[in-house]
C-alpha positions in Angstrom: 49.6 3.5 98.2 48.0 6.9 98.8 44.9 7.8 96.9 44.7 10.8 94.6 41.8 12.1 96.8 43.9 12.1 100.0 45.9 15.1 98.7 42.8 17.0 97.7 40.8 16.3 100.9 43.5 16.7 103.5 41.9 17.5 106.9 42.5 21.1 107.8 44.2 21.9 111.1 41.6 22.0 113.9 40.4 25.6 114.5 40.9 25.2 118.2 44.5 23.9 117.7 45.2 27.0 115.5 43.9 29.3 118.2 45.8 27.5 121.0 49.1 27.5 119.0 48.6 31.3 118.3 48.0 32.1 121.9 51.2 30.2 122.9 53.2 32.7 120.8 51.7 35.9 122.2 54.0 37.5 124.8 51.0 38.6 127.0 50.3 34.9 127.6 53.9 33.8 127.9 54.5 31.4 130.8 50.8 30.2 131.0 50.3 26.5 131.1 47.8 24.6 128.8 45.0 24.8 131.3 45.4 28.5 131.7 45.6 29.1 128.0 42.3 27.1 127.6 40.7 29.6 130.1 41.9 32.5 127.9 40.6 30.7 124.8 37.1 30.5 126.3 36.7 34.2 126.7 38.0 35.2 123.2 35.7 36.5 120.5 36.5 35.4 117.0 35.7 37.4 113.9 36.6 37.3 110.2 37.2 40.6 108.3 37.2 41.1 104.5 40.2 42.8 102.8 40.0 46.6 103.4 37.4 46.2 106.2 38.1 48.5 109.2 38.6 46.8 112.5 38.5 50.0 114.4 39.0 53.7 113.7 41.3 56.2 115.3 39.4 57.9 118.0 37.1 54.9 118.7 37.0 53.9 122.4 39.4 51.1 123.1 37.5 47.9 124.0 40.1 45.2 123.8 43.2 43.6 122.3 43.3 41.9 118.9 45.2 38.8 117.9 45.7 37.9 114.2 45.3 34.2 113.6 45.4 34.6 109.8 45.8 37.6 107.5 47.5 41.0 107.4 46.4 44.2 109.2 47.6 47.6 108.6 47.8 50.2 111.4 47.4 53.8 110.0 47.5 57.2 111.5 44.7 59.5 110.5 44.0 61.8 108.7 47.3 61.7 106.7 46.9 57.9 106.1 50.5 57.4 107.4 51.3 53.7 107.5 52.6 52.8 111.0 52.9 49.1 110.7 51.7 46.0 108.8 51.0 43.1 111.1 50.8 39.4 110.2 49.7 36.0 111.6 50.5 35.7 115.3 50.9 39.5 115.8 48.7 41.4 118.2 47.6 45.0 118.7 45.5 47.3 120.8 46.7 45.8 124.1 46.5 49.2 125.9 42.7 48.9 125.7 43.0 46.0 128.3 44.0 48.6 130.8 41.9 51.7 129.9 39.3 52.7 127.4 41.2 55.7 126.0 40.4 56.5 122.3 42.3 54.5 119.7 45.5 56.3 118.6 45.4 54.8 115.1 43.1 53.0 112.6 43.4 49.2 112.1 42.2 47.8 108.8 42.4 44.3 107.3 44.8 44.4 104.4 43.7 40.9 103.3 41.0 38.5 104.5 41.7 38.1 108.2 40.7 35.8 111.1 41.1 37.8 114.3 40.6 37.1 118.0 39.6 39.8 120.4 40.1 39.8 124.2 37.7 42.4 125.6 38.6 44.3 128.7 35.5 43.4 130.6 36.0 39.7 129.9 39.6 39.9 131.2 38.4 41.7 134.4 35.8 38.9 134.9 38.6 36.3 134.5 40.7 38.2 137.1 37.8 38.1 139.5 37.4 34.4 139.0 41.1 33.5 139.0 43.3 36.2 140.5 46.5 34.2 140.2 46.0 33.8 136.4 45.0 37.5 136.2 48.2 38.6 137.9 50.3 36.5 135.4 48.5 38.1 132.5 48.8 41.6 133.9 52.5 41.3 134.6 53.2 40.0 131.1 51.0 42.8 129.7 53.0 45.4 131.6 56.3 43.9 130.3 54.9 43.9 126.7 53.8 47.5 126.9 57.1 48.4 128.5 59.1 46.8 125.7 57.0 48.6 123.1 57.5 51.9 124.9 61.3 51.4 125.0 61.3 50.7 121.2 59.1 53.8 120.6 61.5 55.9 122.7 64.5 54.7 120.8 62.7 55.5 117.5 61.8 59.0 118.7 65.4 59.6 119.9 66.7 58.5 116.5 64.2 60.8 114.6 65.1 63.7 116.9 68.9 63.1 116.3 68.4 62.9 112.6 66.4 66.2 112.5 69.0 68.0 114.7 71.7 66.7 112.3 69.8 67.9 109.3 69.2 71.4 110.9 73.0 71.7 111.6 73.8 70.9 108.0 71.1 73.2 106.6 
């Protein structure tokens, strides 16, 4: 027989298990074994954000990639406040900052309370120095991920352009 209290005081999933399972779903870390994922986990910075708290502003220098463990984040183009995307648990953003420190092209803001991991460029470069084989795996997956996102963006731009040309022809 189960006690009434067992339902109330269920142990929460271990925080480390949650981070590990989140990392396994991120395309940048695809193909990494458990030992390699643990090395990534060691260099991540974890932070909690309140609803409506800004994670970074458009124009800020890019310092790293963010991974949402829990919560929702909106990506907004300034100054028009044009909503680009709403991201959820297991999504990631800002991955270009792992390659260069160009200014952020949009603002990221917590839409709800969030738990977020950050992989900072300098920590990734230190990992690459210590373990070049692992670094190459990550960089190849990062290139693939950025390439996929670029393809989708190109398709979107093409469709927008086609729609505008069609509207101009009818107008």
